[in-house]
C-alpha positions in Angstrom: 102.8 30.2 0.7 99.9 32.5 1.7 97.6 34.0 -1.5 95.3 36.8 -1.9 91.5 36.4 -1.8 89.1 38.8 -3.3 85.5 38.0 -2.3 82.9 39.7 -4.5 79.0 39.1 -4.4 78.0 36.9 -7.1 76.1 39.4 -9.7 78.1 41.9 -8.2 79.1 43.2 -11.8 82.6 42.6 -11.3 83.5 40.8 -14.6 81.6 43.7 -16.8 83.6 46.7 -15.0 85.1 49.0 -17.7 88.6 48.4 -18.2 89.5 51.8 -17.2 87.6 51.4 -13.8 89.3 47.9 -13.4 93.0 49.3 -14.0 92.2 52.5 -11.3 91.0 49.9 -8.5 94.1 47.8 -9.2 96.7 50.7 -8.6 94.5 51.2 -5.5 94.9 48.3 -4.3 98.6 48.2 -5.2 99.1 51.4 -3.3 97.2 49.7 -0.1 99.0 46.5 -0.4 102.4 48.2 -0.3 101.8 50.3 2.2 100.7 47.6 4.8 104.3 46.1 4.2 105.9 49.0 4.3 104.0 51.0 7.4 103.7 47.4 9.2 100.0 47.5 9.3 97.7 44.7 9.2 94.6 46.5 7.9 94.0 48.8 5.4 91.0 50.3 4.0 89.8 53.2 1.1 86.6 55.4 2.0 85.1 57.5 -1.1 81.9 59.8 -0.6 78.7 58.7 -1.6 76.7 59.8 -4.5 75.1 61.8 -1.9 78.1 63.1 0.0 76.3 62.7 3.3 78.3 59.3 3.8 81.8 57.7 3.6 81.4 54.2 1.8 83.9 51.4 1.6 85.6 51.3 -1.9 88.2 48.0 -0.8 89.4 46.4 2.8 92.6 44.4 3.1 93.3 42.2 6.1 89.7 41.3 7.4 86.9 39.5 6.2 83.0 41.3 5.4 81.9 39.7 8.9 84.3 42.4 10.7 83.3 45.4 8.6 79.5 45.2 7.3 78.7 47.8 10.2 81.3 50.4 8.7 80.4 49.7 4.7 78.3 53.3 4.7 79.7 55.6 7.3 77.4 58.6 7.7 79.4 61.9 7.7 77.5 63.0 10.9 78.5 60.5 13.0 82.1 60.9 15.0 84.4 58.2 13.9 87.8 58.3 13.0 87.4 58.1 9.2 84.3 60.9 9.4 86.8 62.8 11.6 89.2 62.6 9.1 87.0 63.8 6.4 85.1 66.8 7.9 88.6 67.9 9.4 91.0 67.4 6.6 93.4 66.0 9.4 95.2 63.1 10.5 93.5 61.0 13.1 95.6 58.6 14.8 94.3 56.8 17.9 97.2 54.4 19.6 95.5 51.8 21.2 92.4 50.7 23.7 92.8 53.5 26.3 92.7 56.1 23.6 90.3 54.7 21.7 88.0 54.5 24.7 88.9 58.3 25.6 88.5 59.6 21.6 85.5 57.0 20.5 83.8 55.5 23.5 81.3 54.1 21.2 83.4 52.5 18.6 85.5 50.9 21.9 82.3 49.5 23.0 81.9 47.0 19.9 85.4 46.9 19.1 87.1 46.1 22.4 90.1 45.0 21.2 94.3 46.2 21.6 94.8 47.4 17.9 96.2 51.2 17.2 94.8 53.2 14.0 95.3 56.0 11.8 92.5 57.7 9.3 93.8 60.1 6.6 91.9 62.6 4.2 92.5 62.0 0.7 92.8 65.6 -0.6 93.9 66.9 -4.1 93.5 70.4 -5.4 91.9 71.6 -2.7 89.2 68.5 -2.6 88.4 65.7 -0.2 88.1 63.0 -2.5 88.1 59.9 0.2 89.6 58.5 3.3 92.7 55.9 4.1 92.4 53.8 6.8 94.9 51.4 8.5 95.4 49.4 11.9 98.4 48.2 13.4 99.0 44.8 16.0 98.0 45.6 19.2 101.9 45.8 20.1 102.2 48.8 18.3 103.5 52.0 20.0 100.8 54.6 21.3 103.0 56.9 19.5 102.9 57.5 15.6 106.6 57.4 14.6 107.8 60.0 12.5 108.7 57.7 9.9 105.4 56.2 9.8 103.8 59.6 9.9 105.6 60.7 6.6 104.7 57.3 5.1 101.4 57.6 5.8 101.4 61.6 4.2 102.8 60.0 1.0 100.4 57.6 0.8 97.4 59.9 1.1 98.7 61.5 -1.8 99.3 59.0 -3.9 96.0 58.0 -3.3 94.4 61.1 -3.8 96.4 61.7 -6.8 94.9 58.5 -8.3 91.5 59.1 -6.9 92.0 62.8 -9.0 93.3 61.7 -12.0 90.2 59.3 -12.5 87.9 61.6 -11.5 89.3 63.9 -14.3 89.7 61.1 -17.0 85.6 60.3 -16.5 85.8 57.3 -13.8 85.1 58.4 -10.6 85.6 56.0 -8.2 82.5 54.9 -6.3 81.9 52.0 -3.9 80.3 48.8 -5.8 77.6 46.8 -4.5 79.9 45.1 -2.2 83.2 46.4 -1.0 86.2 44.6 -2.3 87.5 42.3 0.7 91.4 41.2 0.2 92.4 38.5 2.5 95.3 36.2 2.7 94.3 32.5 3.0 96.8 29.6 3.7 97.9 26.9 1.5 95.7 24.1 2.3 96.5 21.3 0.5 100.0 22.5 -0.6 101.4 21.8 2.8 104.3 19.5 2.5 103.8 15.6 3.7 106.6 15.7 6.1 105.0 18.9 8.3 101.9 16.9 8.1 103.3 14.1 9.3 105.6 15.8 12.1 102.9 18.3 13.3 100.6 15.3 13.4 102.6 13.0 16.0 102.3 16.1 18.7 100.4 15.1 21.7 98.4 18.0 21.2 95.4 19.2 18.8 96.6 21.5 15.7 94.2 23.5 13.5 94.0 26.2 11.1 91.4 28.8 10.5 91.5 31.4 7.5 90.9 35.1 7.8 87.4 34.1 7.4 87.4 31.7 10.2 87.2 28.9 8.3 88.9 25.7 9.3 91.3 24.5 6.4 93.4 22.0 8.2 92.8 19.6 11.2 95.3 16.9 12.7 93.5 13.6 13.4 94.4 14.4 17.4 92.5 18.0 17.2 89.5 16.0 15.5 89.5 13.5 18.3 89.7 16.3 21.3 87.0 18.2 19.1 84.8 15.0 18.6 83.8 15.6 15.1 85.7 14.0 12.0 88.0 15.6 9.6 85.5 15.9 7.0 82.8 17.8 8.8 85.0 20.1 10.1 87.0 21.3 7.2 85.6 24.0 5.4 83.3 25.0 8.3 83.5 27.7 11.0 84.2 25.7 14.5 81.3 27.6 16.0 78.9 26.7 13.4 79.6 22.8 13.2 80.2 22.6 17.0 77.1 23.6 19.3 79.4 23.4 22.4 81.5 26.5 20.7 78.2 28.4 19.5 79.1 30.8 22.9 79.9 34.2 22.1 82.4 34.5 24.3 84.8 32.0 22.1 83.8 33.5 19.0 85.1 37.0 20.3 88.4 35.2 21.5 88.8 34.5 17.5 88.2 38.2 16.6 90.4 39.6 19.4 93.2 37.4 17.5 92.4 38.9 14.3 91.9 42.3 15.3 95.0 42.7 17.4 96.8 40.2 16.2 98.1 39.1 19.5 97.9 35.5 21.2 94.3 34.8 22.6 93.2 31.8 24.7 90.2 30.3 26.4 88.7 27.2 28.1 85.5 25.7 27.0 83.6 22.4 27.7 83.2 19.6 26.0 79.8 18.1 26.9 79.5 16.2 29.2 82.6 17.1 31.2 85.3 17.3 28.9 87.5 21.0 29.5 89.5 21.8 26.6 92.2 24.4 26.2 92.7 26.9 23.2 95.4 28.9 22.2 95.0 31.0 18.9 98.4 32.4 17.4 97.4 34.9 14.6 99.2 36.0 11.8 98.1 37.5 7.8 97.0 34.6 6.7 94.6 33.4 9.3 95.2 31.7 12.9 96.7 28.3 14.0 95.2 27.0 16.9 96.4 25.0 19.5 93.9 22.5 21.4 95.0 20.5 24.9 93.2 18.8 27.6 92.7 20.9 30.6 92.4 20.4 34.1 89.5 22.0 35.6 87.6 21.3 38.4 83.6 21.9 38.3 84.1 24.7 40.9 86.9 26.2 38.8 84.6 25.8 35.7 85.3 29.4 33.4 82.8 30.7 31.3 79.0 29.0 30.2 78.3 25.3 30.2 75.9 24.5 27.6 74.4 20.8 27.0 75.3 19.2 23.9 72.2 19.9 22.1 71.8 23.3 23.5 70.2 25.5 20.8 72.4 29.1 21.4 70.2 31.6 19.7 73.1 34.2 18.7 76.8 34.4 18.1 79.6 37.4 18.7 78.5 38.5 15.1 75.3 39.2 16.4 76.0 40.6 19.8 78.1 43.3 17.4 75.3 44.5 15.5 73.1 44.9 18.7 76.2 46.7 20.5 77.0 48.8 17.2 73.6 49.7 16.3 72.9 50.9 20.3 75.9 52.9 20.3 74.8 54.7 16.9 71.2 55.1 18.0 72.3 57.0 20.8 73.6 59.6 18.3 70.0 60.0 16.5 67.9 62.8 17.4 65.2 62.9 14.8 62.9 59.9 13.3 64.8 60.6 10.1 68.2 60.0 12.0 66.6 56.6 13.3 65.6 55.5 9.5 68.6 56.4 8.2 70.6 54.4 11.0 68.3 51.3 10.4 69.0 51.3 6.8 73.1 51.9 6.9 73.3 49.4 9.6 71.0 46.9 9.6 69.9 46.5 6.3 73.4 45.5 4.8 74.5 43.6 7.6 71.6 40.8 7.3 71.6 41.2 3.2 68.5 42.6 2.9 67.5 45.5 0.1 64.6 47.8 1.6 63.6 48.6 5.0 60.7 50.9 5.9 59.4 52.3 9.4 55.7 52.3 10.0 54.7 54.7 12.8 51.3 54.5 14.7 49.3 57.8 14.5 45.5 57.4 15.6 43.9 54.4 13.6 46.5 54.6 10.8 50.1 53.0 10.4 52.0 55.9 8.5 55.4 55.5 6.7 57.6 57.4 8.8 60.7 56.8 6.6 62.2 54.1 3.7 64.9 53.2 1.8 65.7 50.7 -1.4 62.0 50.6 -2.4 61.1 52.0 -5.9 60.1 55.7 -6.2 56.0 56.0 -5.4 55.9 52.2 -4.2 55.5 52.8 -0.7 52.8 55.3 -0.8 50.8 52.6 -1.6 51.0 51.6 2.1 51.0 54.8 3.7 47.9 56.0 6.0 47.0 51.7 6.4 44.1 51.8 8.5 45.0 49.8 11.8 42.2 47.4 11.0 43.5 46.5 7.8 44.6 42.8 7.4 48.5 43.1 6.4 51.2 41.7 8.0 52.5 45.2 8.9 49.4 45.9 11.0 49.5 42.4 12.8 52.8 43.0 13.5 52.0 46.1 15.3 48.6 45.1 17.2 50.2 41.7 18.1 53.3 42.7 19.3 55.3 39.5 17.7 57.3 39.8 14.7 56.7 37.9 11.6 58.9 36.0 8.8 58.1 35.1 5.6 60.9 33.5 3.8 59.0 33.6 0.0 56.4 35.5 -1.6 54.3 32.5 -1.8 54.6 32.1 2.0 53.4 35.9 2.6 50.2 35.7 0.2 49.0 32.1 1.5 48.4 34.6 4.7 47.7 38.0 3.3 46.8 38.3 -0.5 48.0 41.4 -1.9 46.4 43.4 -4.5 48.3 43.6 -7.9 48.9 47.7 -7.5 50.8 46.6 -4.1 52.7 44.2 -5.1 56.4 45.1 -4.8 59.7 43.4 -6.4 60.6 41.8 -3.0 60.5 37.7 -1.9 61.1 37.7 1.5 60.5 40.0 4.4 60.5 40.3 8.2 58.2 42.4 10.1 59.0 43.4 13.7 56.7 45.2 15.9 58.2 48.5 18.0 57.2 47.9 21.2 59.2 50.7 23.7 57.9 50.8 27.3 54.9 48.5 26.8 53.8 50.8 24.3 53.2 50.1 20.3 55.5 52.2 18.2 55.1 51.2 15.2 56.6 48.1 12.4 60.0 48.1 11.0 59.8 46.1 7.6 63.1 44.7 6.1 62.5 43.4 2.7 64.9 40.6 0.7 64.9 40.8 -3.1 65.9 36.8 -2.9 64.2 34.0 -0.8 65.6 34.4 2.6 65.7 31.6 4.9 65.7 33.4 8.6 67.8 31.0 11.2 66.9 30.8 14.8 70.3 33.2 15.3 68.7 36.1 12.9 65.2 35.9 14.1 66.5 36.1 17.7 69.0 39.1 17.0 66.5 40.7 14.7 64.0 40.6 17.3 66.4 41.9 19.6 67.4 44.7 17.5 63.8 45.9 17.3 63.4 46.7 20.8 66.0 49.2 20.1 64.7 50.8 17.4 61.5 50.9 19.1 63.1 53.0 22.2 65.5 55.3 19.7 61.9 55.8 17.3 60.4 56.8 20.8 62.7 59.2 21.8 63.0 60.6 18.3 59.0 61.2 18.1 59.3 63.3 21.2 62.2 65.1 20.1 60.8 66.0 16.8 57.4 67.2 18.5 59.6 69.3 21.0 61.4 70.7 18.0 58.3 71.7 15.9 57.0 73.9 19.0 60.5 75.4 19.2 60.1 76.8 15.6 56.9 77.6 15.8 57.7 79.6 18.9 61.0 80.9 17.3 59.0 82.1 14.0 56.5 83.7 15.8 58.8 85.7 17.9 61.0 86.7 14.4 59.8 88.9 11.8 57.9 87.2 8.8 59.0 89.6 6.9 61.0 93.1 6.5 59.0 96.1 5.7 60.1 97.7 1.9 61.4 101.4 2.9 62.4 103.8 0.2 66.2 104.4 0.3 66.8 101.2 2.2 67.1 97.9 0.8 67.4 95.1 3.9 68.1 91.4 4.1 68.1 89.2 7.1 69.2 85.5 7.8 68.6 83.2 11.0 70.1 80.2 11.8 69.5 78.0 14.5 71.8 76.1 16.8 72.1 72.3 16.2 71.9 71.1 19.6 68.9 71.8 22.6 66.2 72.4 20.9 67.2 74.4 18.3 66.0 77.5 19.8 67.8 80.3 21.1 67.7 83.9 22.2 69.2 86.2 18.5 66.8 88.4 17.1 66.4 91.2 14.5 63.9 93.7 13.3 63.6 96.5 11.0 60.7 99.1 11.5 59.4 101.8 9.9 59.7 105.1 12.3 58.4 107.8 10.1 58.6 108.9 6.5 62.3 109.7 6.8 63.7 107.6 9.3 63.7 103.6 10.0 65.5 101.8 13.0 67.2 98.5 13.2 68.0 96.1 15.8 70.4 92.5 16.3 70.7 91.3 19.6 71.3 88.0 21.4 70.4 86.8 24.5 72.3 84.4 26.6 71.0 80.5 26.5 69.1 78.4 24.1 66.2 77.5 25.5 62.5 78.7 26.0 63.5 80.9 28.4 66.2 82.6 26.4 63.6 83.0 23.6 60.6 84.4 25.5 63.3 87.3 27.1 64.0 88.0 23.2 60.9 88.6 22.5 60.2 91.0 25.1 63.3 92.6 24.5 62.2 93.0 20.4 58.8 94.3 21.8 60.4 96.6 24.7 62.8 98.0 21.3 60.2 98.3 19.1 58.0 100.5 21.5 60.7 103.3 22.6 61.7 103.5 19.0 58.4 104.1 17.7 58.1 106.8 20.6 60.8 108.5 18.9 63.7 108.1 21.5 67.0 107.6 20.3 69.4 104.8 20.1 70.9 105.4 23.6 67.8 106.1 25.1 66.1 102.8 23.5 68.7 100.7 25.0 68.4 102.3 28.7 64.8 102.1 28.9 65.4 98.4 27.7 68.1 97.7 30.2 65.7 99.2 33.0 62.7 96.8 31.6 65.1 93.8 32.3 66.0 94.5 35.5 62.5 94.9 36.6 61.6 91.6 34.9 64.2 89.8 37.2 65.9 87.9 35.2 69.5 86.5 35.6 70.0 86.0 31.6 72.0 89.2 29.9 71.3 90.1 26.6 73.8 92.1 24.0 72.2 94.5 21.4 72.8 96.6 18.7 69.7 99.4 18.0 70.5 101.9 14.9 68.4 104.9 13.6 69.0 105.4 10.2 68.0 108.7 8.8 67.1 108.0 5.3 67.3 111.4 3.7 70.3 112.5 5.5 72.3 109.3 4.6 73.6 108.5 8.0 72.6 106.4 10.8 73.1 106.8 14.8 74.3 103.7 16.6 74.0 102.3 20.1 75.8 98.9 21.3 75.1 97.1 24.7 78.1 94.7 24.5 77.2 93.9 20.8 80.1 92.6 18.2 81.0 95.6 16.1 79.4 95.7 12.5 80.9 95.7 9.2 81.1 98.6 6.8 81.1 98.5 3.0 81.8 101.8 1.5 80.6 102.4 -1.7 84.3 102.4 -3.2 84.4 98.6 -2.2 86.4 98.8 0.9 85.2 97.2 4.1 86.1 98.6 7.8 84.9 97.8 11.2 83.7 101.1 12.6 84.8 102.4 15.6 81.7 102.0 17.9 81.8 103.9 21.5 80.0 100.4 23.4 78.3 100.2 26.7 77.5 97.1 28.9 75.3 94.3 28.3 71.8 94.8 29.0 70.8 93.3 32.5 74.3 93.7 34.3 73.6 97.0 35.7 70.1 98.6 36.8 71.1 102.1 35.2 73.7 102.9 32.8 73.9 104.9 29.6 74.8 104.0 26.0 76.7 106.9 24.1 75.8 107.3 20.5 78.2 106.8 16.9 77.4 108.4 13.9 77.7 106.4 10.7 78.0 107.9 6.9 75.9 105.9 4.7 75.8 107.5 1.5 74.4 105.7 -1.6 75.6 102.2 -1.9 77.1 102.2 1.7 76.7 98.0 3.1 76.4 97.8 6.9 76.1 94.3 8.0 75.3 93.6 11.7 75.1 89.5 13.3 75.4 87.9 15.9 78.3 86.5 17.9 77.8 82.8 16.7 78.7 83.8 13.0 82.5 84.5 14.0 82.6 82.2 16.6 83.5 78.9 16.7 85.8 76.4 19.1 89.4 76.1 17.8 89.0 79.6 15.6 90.7 82.3 15.7 88.3 85.3 16.1 90.5 88.0 14.1 90.9 85.0 11.3 86.8 84.5 11.4 86.5 88.5 11.1 88.9 88.9 8.7 87.4 86.0 6.5 83.9 87.4 7.0 85.2 90.9 5.5 86.9 89.3 2.6 83.6 87.6 1.8 81.7 91.2 2.2 84.7 93.0 0.3 84.2 90.6 -2.9 80.3 91.5 -2.8 79.7 92.7 -6.2 76.3 94.9 -5.5 74.1 92.2 -6.2 70.7 91.7 -4.7 71.2 91.8 -0.4 69.5 88.1 -0.6 72.8 86.7 -2.2 75.0 88.8 0.4 73.1 87.1 3.1 73.4 83.7 2.0 76.7 84.1 0.8 78.0 85.1 4.7 76.3 82.4 6.3 76.7 79.5 3.6 79.7 78.0 5.5 77.7 78.3 8.8 74.6 76.9 7.2 76.7 73.7 6.0 77.9 72.7 9.5 76.4 70.0 10.9 77.2 71.1 14.5 76.7 74.8 15.5 76.9 75.7 19.0 75.4 79.0 18.8 72.4 80.1 16.9 73.0 83.2 14.2 71.4 85.9 13.2 72.5 88.5 10.0 70.9 91.5 9.3 72.0 93.4 6.3 71.5 97.4 5.8 72.2 99.3 2.0 71.7 102.6 1.2 70.2 103.0 -2.3 68.4 105.7 -4.1 64.6 106.1 -3.5 63.8 105.4 -7.6 66.0 102.5 -7.3 63.9 101.1 -4.3 60.8 101.6 -5.6 61.7 99.7 -8.8 62.7 97.0 -6.9 59.1 97.0 -4.9 
């Protein structure tokens, strides 16, 4: 018989969990376990949002040991993965096999190159996304999800969402613990019938069994003889830990492949000095049965690496997975903060550390670029450390050599610590960050208990530091360019809108989240004379410095022609001629209107720009008919007809660029209708509040393919305007 095994870290507080919380977890666990049987999947997991709502955290995992899932215990919602896509888009994500994985999630396929299918579903109750359920099937599953499986998954999603909702309503929101609850099936071991043991031991081949964590639970004498180690030494150990010649990552990878895909796997390995053995792995829910035979392999046909009996292999497959996983994630890092977050999310839990700090060399000092896990305020004592100081962080940077301290005593023997700078940690790894031969900084991993750094860990951490250094170097360059871009953008947009009697205004600008975060959207308000004001909004094609520069020229031209007294149609015609004289290949859309404050109307001209929304004083919202012209820069000479728009007191005119309503997969009419609905619900409060409401969804979006500008105008009584001023 197989039995469930729950793993939890000592001191994790599991025994002290409130009875209600325990019941919630047991109910969720029971639903997941029953779903595995009903769906035929071999892995199931539950994620919930973390306290900051910026990441998903693993609550429980059925079918895999923690060794497999460490890199995915905390998944930032900004990353692209099945669970995050399911959460963000509130949809079922299905990946039907290896080919689909490579096509849809190439970074994940890199670190999990195995045959399996997966599904991720959001857990939604009362309109709120409360978590994600994740399930996996063996490699033999069809590339398509059957209708029966789909219905069962939807029922599971609704059931789990209800449990999470009820737990939250009872004041017990489900949260991930210090370590996720891991449920694996382990073989019965000593309970194996004697007759079966005797029967297996009569076989000419060696037989052994591994549990879900890769530990040997049963070894026949023949298998021990073939492996070259006594049974007592093998039991309870992982083969690649106890047998040096099996430490090559290729062999452990075959074990991982069998565990994840639930398909038979095999390999041939050299037992030094010259004995080749064939291994065949048969997986099921409780573990893996391994059949071992002599292999007839000629030296010239010998597959795989050949290791000496006493070779010290510096790493294993698990270590390679950390490297590959971090490498794939670091390609998505943009700024320095992203790199620090990835190191904290991926490296810290994988090696059992408690805290991390990334220090960057700036001039003659070592600055703290970011940190996680340290008590508030403590890390400030280490910021701006001179590069002449005798500290392990400075020494690692200057020497380019990593330093490992397995206890506080070991650290303080070499670097006496001042009392005010003493932290609560007990072991440290100081990793120099060297990119292209240049010293970038130091990454510090801190452990809250004394920690022995094995040769494996030291080698892997040193390798990881190189990846971190390269990413940090790119991130610093990006941040510098971004700062320059933002400075340019801010210099081209008005710092403040002028106060005009009879007209209330508000504006918002949101850069796109791709490229250099700089674009060609612009707006402006200008005082023409005592009784009139001008307003302009436009969108220059492109998202780069050229677009921003042209935007500045257009804004300046509109201001010059408008203040000279030209009507809106003439302003756009003259600006269009200027663009053609500049011989630019870019186009621009634009609306310019002249508001007659005393007459309570506006004259408007449009050059291919989205039509504004108008909210009348009685609350009706409509899209006014605007006589439009072609975009600026398309033709050398063209005219722009005028449209008269009444603006009695209380009228609100909303001007915007297309980034506010256009998005991949979103119907333009639906988006415009939703925008009009927000304007209709406006309760005559401050225009700044309305501007925030119109842009809130866009501001919270993680991916904006276009920049956004919004300009709001409201006709008010001059007395009210003066009171507001």
